[in-house]
N, C-alpha and C positions, 0 to 999 in steps of 0.2 A: 348333365350333371348325372352320373349314376349313383350317388349317394343322396338325392335329394330329399331323403327321411333325416339326416342329419343337417344337413345345410339349412331346409327352411328354418328350423329354431334358431341357428345361429348367425343365420344371414350371411352364408360363407358361401363363396364360391369355389370352384374346383383350383384354380390356382393358389386360394388362400389354404385351403388344406394343404396342397402339395407342400407350401412354405412351412406351415405347422407342423406338418409330418419330418421333414427334413429338419427343422429346427429341433424339436424334439428328439430326434435321433441324436444330432449332433450334441445336445445338451447331454445326454446319457452317455455317450461314448466319453466326450471329455470330464463327465465326474466322475468315471470309470477310473479312465488313466490317472487323475490326479487322487484317488481314491489309492489305485494301487502301488504309486509312486510316492507317495503322501509319508513324511514322518510323525505321524501324528502323536506318538510315546515320547517323543523327544522332545516336539512342542509343549507338550503337557509338562513334562519335567523341568524343561526351562522355565515354565510360567510360575512353575512352583517355586524352583529355586530363585528366581527373581522376585517375588512376594514375599519369600522367609527375608530376603537381605534388605529389602524395603521395611519391612517390619521390624528387623534386628537395628536398624541403621532410626528409625523412628523412636525405638525406646530406649536408644542410647541418648539422645536431644534431651527426653524428659528427666 
């Protein structure tokens, strides 16, 4: 265990550290891809438009 200082408090072995690091890197990569390809502005606009339509329908019923 080369990192016994970190492994003792968390009680993690070398294999667990490797899996944790790979999983963390995978999350960062997938989050970056999703953020780069995501259309957040379009999502916000669609949500606001749907909210306005719902409020308009609700006001007509009253």
